[in-house]
C-alpha positions as CSV (number, residue, x, y, z in Angstrom):
1,M,0.1,-4.9,10.9
2,R,3.3,-5.0,9.2
3,D,4.5,-1.5,10.8
4,V,4.3,-3.6,14.0
5,L,5.5,-7.2,12.9
6,D,8.7,-7.3,14.4
7,D,7.3,-6.7,17.9
8,L,4.5,-8.7,17.8
9,M,6.9,-11.2,16.2
10,T,8.9,-10.7,19.1
11,W,5.9,-11.4,22.2
12,W,5.2,-14.2,20.1
13,E,8.0,-16.2,19.4
14,S,8.6,-15.9,23.1
15,G,5.1,-17.3,23.4
16,R,3.9,-14.6,25.4
17,T,-0.1,-12.8,24.2
18,V,-0.9,-9.3,22.7
19,G,-3.5,-7.2,23.1
20,V,-4.0,-6.5,18.9
21,G,-5.8,-3.2,17.7
22,T,-6.3,-3.0,14.0
23,V,-8.3,0.3,11.6
24,V,-10.8,-1.7,9.5
25,A,-13.1,0.4,8.3
26,T,-13.2,4.1,8.2
27,F,-15.7,6.7,7.3
28,Q,-14.7,10.6,6.4
29,S,-12.2,12.7,7.6
30,A,-10.0,9.4,10.1
31,P,-6.4,9.6,10.3
32,R,-5.1,6.6,10.0
33,P,-6.4,4.0,6.6
34,P,-7.7,0.3,7.7
35,G,-4.7,-2.3,8.1
36,A,-3.3,-0.5,11.1
37,S,-2.5,-1.8,13.8
38,M,-1.6,-0.9,17.2
39,L,0.1,-4.3,20.4
40,V,-0.9,-3.6,23.9
41,G,2.4,-5.7,25.1
42,P,1.7,-8.3,27.7
43,D,4.2,-5.8,29.9
44,D,1.4,-2.9,29.0
45,T,3.9,-1.3,26.4
46,A,1.7,0.2,23.0
47,V,3.9,-0.1,20.3
48,G,2.0,1.5,16.5
49,S,-1.0,3.5,15.8
50,V,-4.7,3.6,15.4
51,S,-5.7,7.1,15.4
52,G,-2.9,9.1,15.2
53,G,-3.4,9.8,19.0
54,C,-7.4,10.6,19.0
55,V,-8.3,7.3,20.1
56,E,-5.2,5.1,21.4
57,G,-6.2,5.8,25.2
58,A,-9.3,4.0,25.2
59,V,-8.2,1.1,22.2
60,Y,-5.4,0.8,24.6
61,D,-7.3,-0.1,27.5
62,L,-9.5,-2.4,25.6
63,A,-6.7,-4.8,24.0
64,Q,-5.5,-5.2,27.5
65,E,-9.3,-6.5,28.7
66,V,-9.3,-8.6,25.6
67,A,-6.0,-9.0,26.1
68,A,-7.0,-10.7,29.6
69,S,-10.5,-12.1,28.4
70,G,-10.0,-13.4,25.0
71,E,-13.0,-12.6,23.6
72,P,-12.5,-9.8,20.9
73,V,-14.9,-6.6,20.2
74,L,-14.9,-4.9,17.0
75,Q,-15.3,-1.0,18.4
76,R,-16.6,2.0,16.1
77,Y,-15.2,5.4,17.4
78,G,-15.9,8.6,16.0
79,V,-16.7,12.2,17.6
80,S,-17.8,12.2,21.0
81,D,-20.7,14.7,21.5
82,D,-20.3,15.4,24.6
83,D,-16.3,15.9,24.8
84,A,-14.4,15.3,21.1
85,F,-10.8,15.3,22.8
86,A,-11.7,12.7,25.1
87,V,-12.4,9.7,23.6
88,G,-13.8,10.0,19.9
89,L,-11.8,11.4,17.3
90,T,-11.6,15.2,17.0
91,C,-11.6,15.2,13.0
92,G,-15.0,14.4,13.0
93,G,-13.7,10.9,11.6
94,I,-15.3,7.4,12.4
95,L,-13.7,4.3,12.3
96,D,-14.1,0.5,13.5
97,V,-10.8,-1.0,15.5
98,Y,-11.0,-5.0,15.4
99,V,-9.4,-6.1,19.0
100,E,-7.8,-9.0,19.4
101,K,-5.8,-11.8,21.7
102,V,-3.3,-13.1,20.1
103,D,-0.5,-15.8,21.2
104,R,0.4,-18.7,20.0
105,E,-2.6,-21.0,20.9
106,T,-4.7,-18.3,19.0
107,F,-2.6,-17.5,16.4
108,P,-0.7,-20.1,15.0
109,E,-0.3,-19.2,11.5
110,L,1.4,-15.9,12.2
111,G,5.1,-16.7,11.7
112,D,4.4,-18.3,8.3
113,V,2.0,-15.8,8.1
114,A,5.6,-13.1,9.2
115,A,7.3,-15.2,7.1
116,D,5.3,-14.5,3.8
117,I,5.3,-11.0,4.8
118,R,9.4,-10.8,5.6
119,S,10.4,-12.5,2.1
120,G,8.0,-9.9,0.2
121,R,6.0,-13.4,-0.8
122,P,2.1,-12.8,-1.4
123,V,-0.1,-13.8,1.2
124,A,-3.7,-12.0,2.8
125,L,-5.0,-13.1,6.1
126,A,-8.9,-13.0,6.0
127,T,-10.5,-12.7,9.5
128,V,-13.8,-12.8,10.4
129,I,-14.8,-9.8,12.9
130,E,-18.9,-9.5,13.2
131,H,-20.9,-12.6,12.2
132,P,-24.3,-13.7,14.6
133,D,-22.8,-16.6,15.6
134,A,-19.6,-15.5,18.2
135,S,-18.4,-18.6,18.1
136,V,-17.3,-18.0,13.9
137,L,-15.4,-14.5,15.4
138,G,-11.9,-13.8,14.5
139,H,-11.3,-17.3,12.7
140,R,-8.4,-17.4,9.7
141,L,-7.8,-17.8,5.7
142,V,-4.6,-17.5,4.9
143,I,-4.2,-17.6,1.1
144,R,-1.8,-17.3,-0.8
145,P,-1.4,-17.2,-4.7
146,D,-0.6,-19.8,-6.8
147,A,1.4,-17.7,-10.0
148,S,2.3,-21.3,-11.8
149,T,-1.6,-21.9,-11.9
150,G,-3.7,-18.2,-11.4
151,S,-5.3,-20.1,-8.3
152,A,-4.0,-20.5,-4.5
153,T,-3.5,-21.9,-1.1
154,V,-5.5,-21.8,1.3
155,S,-5.1,-23.2,5.5
156,G,-7.3,-22.7,7.9
157,S,-11.1,-21.7,7.6
158,L,-13.6,-19.3,8.4
159,G,-15.7,-21.9,8.9
160,S,-17.1,-23.5,5.9
161,E,-15.9,-24.3,2.4
162,R,-18.6,-21.6,1.3
163,M,-17.1,-19.4,3.2
164,D,-13.8,-20.4,2.5
165,D,-13.9,-20.1,-1.1
166,A,-16.2,-16.6,-1.6
167,I,-12.9,-14.9,0.6
168,R,-10.5,-16.1,-1.4
169,D,-11.2,-15.1,-5.1
170,D,-11.7,-11.8,-3.1
171,A,-8.7,-11.8,-1.3
172,L,-6.7,-12.7,-4.7
173,G,-8.4,-9.1,-5.9
174,L,-7.2,-7.7,-3.1
175,L,-4.3,-9.2,-3.3
176,A,-3.3,-8.2,-6.9
177,Q,-3.9,-4.4,-6.1
178,G,-2.0,-3.9,-2.5
179,H,-5.2,-2.9,-0.4
180,N,-6.9,-3.7,2.6
181,A,-10.5,-3.9,3.2
182,T,-13.1,-4.8,4.9
183,L,-15.4,-7.0,3.2
184,T,-19.8,-7.9,3.2
185,Y,-21.1,-11.6,3.2
186,G,-24.6,-13.9,4.5
187,P,-23.6,-16.0,7.7
188,H,-22.8,-18.4,5.4
189,G,-20.4,-16.7,2.7
190,E,-23.5,-16.0,0.5
191,R,-21.8,-13.0,-2.0
192,R,-25.4,-10.5,-2.1
193,G,-26.3,-11.4,2.0
194,E,-24.9,-9.2,5.6
195,G,-25.0,-10.2,8.8
196,M,-20.7,-11.4,8.3
197,R,-17.9,-9.0,7.9
198,V,-14.7,-9.7,7.1
199,F,-11.5,-7.7,7.6
200,V,-8.5,-8.9,4.6
201,W,-4.9,-7.6,5.5
202,A,-3.6,-8.0,2.1
203,F,0.4,-8.4,1.9
204,A,1.9,-7.3,-1.4
205,P,5.2,-6.9,-2.9
206,K,6.1,-3.7,-2.5
207,P,4.9,-1.1,-5.1
208,R,7.6,-0.5,-7.7
209,M,9.1,3.0,-8.7
210,L,11.9,2.6,-11.9
211,V,14.0,5.8,-12.1
212,F,15.1,6.0,-15.2
213,G,18.3,8.0,-15.4
214,A,21.8,8.2,-12.7
215,I,21.7,11.6,-12.0
216,D,21.7,13.2,-9.5
217,F,18.1,14.0,-8.9
218,A,17.9,10.8,-9.5
219,A,19.4,10.0,-6.2
220,A,16.9,12.4,-4.8
221,V,14.0,10.3,-6.2
222,A,15.1,6.6,-5.3
223,R,15.5,8.4,-1.6
224,V,12.2,9.8,-1.2
225,G,10.8,6.5,-3.2
226,A,12.2,4.5,-1.1
227,F,10.6,6.8,1.7
228,L,7.3,6.1,0.3
229,G,7.8,2.3,0.8
230,Y,8.6,1.5,-3.0
231,H,11.1,-0.9,-4.3
232,V,13.5,0.8,-5.8
233,T,14.7,0.4,-9.0
234,V,17.4,3.2,-10.8
235,C,19.0,1.7,-14.2
236,D,21.0,3.5,-16.6
237,A,23.2,2.2,-19.6
238,R,26.4,4.8,-18.8
239,P,28.1,2.1,-16.0
240,V,30.3,4.7,-15.2
241,F,27.3,6.4,-13.5
242,A,24.9,3.9,-12.2
243,T,26.5,2.1,-9.6
244,H,25.4,1.8,-5.9
245,S,27.2,4.3,-4.2
246,R,25.6,6.5,-5.9
247,F,22.4,5.6,-5.3
248,P,22.2,4.2,-1.6
249,D,19.1,4.7,-1.4
250,A,17.3,2.2,-4.1
251,D,17.0,-1.9,-3.7
252,E,18.5,-1.8,-7.2
253,V,20.7,0.4,-9.5
254,V,21.4,-1.7,-12.9
255,V,22.8,-1.5,-15.7
256,D,21.5,-1.9,-19.3
257,W,19.1,0.9,-22.1
258,P,16.3,2.0,-19.9
259,H,14.1,0.8,-22.8
260,R,15.6,-2.3,-23.0
261,Y,15.4,-2.8,-19.5
262,L,11.2,-1.8,-19.2
263,A,10.1,-4.4,-21.7
264,A,12.5,-7.1,-19.9
265,E,10.5,-6.3,-16.9
266,A,7.4,-6.2,-18.3
267,E,7.9,-9.6,-20.7
268,A,7.9,-11.3,-17.2
269,G,5.5,-9.7,-15.0
270,R,7.3,-7.4,-12.7
271,V,5.4,-4.5,-13.4
272,D,1.8,-4.0,-13.0
273,A,-1.1,-1.6,-11.8
274,R,1.3,0.1,-8.6
275,T,4.5,0.8,-10.6
276,V,5.7,3.9,-11.8
277,V,8.3,5.6,-14.1
278,A,10.7,8.6,-13.6
279,V,12.1,9.1,-16.9
280,L,14.9,11.3,-15.5
281,T,17.8,11.5,-18.9
282,H,15.5,14.3,-20.4
283,D,18.0,12.7,-23.8
284,P,15.8,11.6,-26.9
285,K,17.7,8.3,-27.4
286,F,17.1,7.4,-24.1
287,D,13.4,8.9,-22.6
288,V,12.1,8.4,-26.3
289,P,12.7,4.8,-27.1
290,L,12.2,4.9,-23.4
291,L,8.4,5.8,-23.7
292,E,7.6,4.1,-26.9
293,V,7.6,1.1,-24.1
294,A,6.6,2.8,-21.2
295,L,3.3,4.4,-22.9
296,R,2.6,1.0,-24.3
297,L,2.1,-0.6,-21.3
298,P,-1.3,-1.6,-20.2
299,E,-1.1,-1.1,-16.6
300,V,1.0,1.8,-14.6
301,A,-0.1,3.5,-12.2
302,Y,2.1,6.6,-13.3
303,I,5.0,8.0,-15.8
304,G,6.8,11.6,-15.6
305,A,9.5,12.3,-17.6
306,M,11.7,15.0,-16.5
307,G,12.7,18.4,-18.9
308,S,12.2,22.0,-19.5
309,R,8.6,22.7,-21.8
310,R,10.7,23.3,-24.8
311,T,12.0,19.8,-24.6
312,H,8.8,18.5,-23.6
313,E,7.4,19.8,-27.0
314,D,10.1,18.1,-28.8
315,R,9.7,14.8,-26.8
316,E,5.8,14.9,-27.7
317,Q,6.5,14.7,-31.9
318,R,9.3,12.2,-31.2
319,L,6.3,10.1,-30.1
320,K,4.2,11.5,-32.7
321,E,6.1,10.4,-35.4
322,A,7.4,7.1,-33.6
323,G,3.7,6.3,-33.7
324,L,1.8,6.7,-30.3
325,T,-1.3,7.7,-30.4
326,A,-3.1,10.9,-27.8
327,D,-4.2,9.0,-25.7
328,E,-1.7,7.4,-25.8
329,I,0.6,10.2,-25.1
330,A,-1.6,11.5,-22.6
331,R,-0.2,9.2,-19.8
332,L,2.6,10.7,-19.8
333,S,3.2,13.6,-17.4
334,S,6.0,16.0,-18.1
335,P,7.1,18.2,-17.3
336,I,7.1,16.1,-14.5
337,G,5.9,16.8,-10.5
338,L,4.1,19.4,-9.3
339,D,4.2,23.0,-9.0
340,L,6.2,23.4,-6.1
341,G,8.4,26.7,-6.9
342,A,11.0,22.9,-6.3
343,R,14.6,24.2,-7.4
344,T,16.9,21.4,-5.9
345,P,16.6,17.5,-6.6
346,E,15.5,16.9,-3.4
347,E,12.7,19.2,-4.1
348,T,12.2,17.9,-6.9
349,A,12.0,14.2,-5.7
350,I,9.3,16.4,-3.2
351,S,7.6,17.6,-6.4
352,I,7.8,14.0,-8.2
353,A,6.7,12.3,-5.1
354,A,3.8,14.4,-4.8
355,E,2.2,14.2,-8.4
356,I,2.8,10.3,-7.8
357,I,0.7,10.4,-4.3
358,A,-2.1,13.2,-6.0
359,G,-2.8,10.4,-9.1
360,R,-2.9,7.6,-6.5
361,W,-5.3,9.4,-4.2
362,G,-7.6,11.9,-7.0
363,G,-5.3,15.0,-5.1
364,T,-6.0,18.2,-7.2
365,G,-2.2,19.7,-5.9
366,S,-4.2,22.3,-4.5
367,R,-3.2,24.3,-1.1
368,L,-6.1,22.1,1.2
369,G,-6.9,25.9,2.7
370,V,-8.6,27.4,-0.6
371,L,-10.4,24.1,-1.2
372,D,-13.9,23.0,0.9
373,G,-15.3,19.2,1.4
374,R,-13.0,15.9,3.1
375,I,-9.7,15.9,3.6
376,H,-8.7,11.9,3.1
377,R,-10.3,10.6,-0.4
378,E,-10.8,7.3,-0.5
379,H,-9.0,4.8,-2.4
380,V,-8.6,6.3,-6.5
381,L,-5.8,3.9,-7.5
382,P,-4.1,0.5,-6.8
């Protein structure tokens, strides 16, 4: 929904009706992840995508029907036995799409949810997409974590207190991981039951990319990081180099000693399991103290350090002398990036981004053409 939110809000705020199709589950090689949405506006405009083109026409027609009838539909799309190009997914995948009518009456909470998303406040939206009782379909629960209490505030209801309690707890877990999911329960919220499926959008703040070292490579990494959806911070102790004019794609440019800044951010709870750290200083007086902090953090998605193999060997020895264990040092990706033959800052940034993506999804970094099996992997890291 995040990608189509501006268009959705324009129609919602004007009191118009929109048909919304959302991918709620995928199987095999489905092209779009859960949470991908397509809108069919009141002027029959299509915005967004649920499949990269394979079944957009079918979802478009269904969204028009649902917008007119008001009855939500959960539809499964796979390969058509007769003609895969007609409706099915030519890639061989399967996806479930939930199609609903959205306007001020059916979704009065949307304005507040949109405000949370735009402000970067974490919020989860749970919607009943399957239930034996058709009257429960489309019921929503909005969950907002409360950092001061460790619990959450909720608005709306799925139909019973038991349902709401179960979803609240599970939605908080999805928010912490930063990804969407369809959850299955019994009709009354029983955790071991079946019959009710609930899709949870987890609108967590952007994951962070911390780039240390205000060099030309850092500018390229910041640009790619922003493109991938990270909140990018560039940090360097030298004020003459750490300037916004040199790093226009970064959300923040911080002048501080890297190890001190990272330690303070971690202590403040602003470093989590989705955070990636790129150490580009390749200067022992900066990167060794910084890596001492980074490699001892309990939850970081990726830590990479730039430098030649000789620099890496010297850095590794210094880290051992600083008391880091073999397991801690093994968390370090160095020399940073995948072997793409990169030379320029831009090519190197792609190499680093490729390693981050491969680590997140469990990719090998090999050419797909020489591999067998599925292209799209299951979620590995949050």
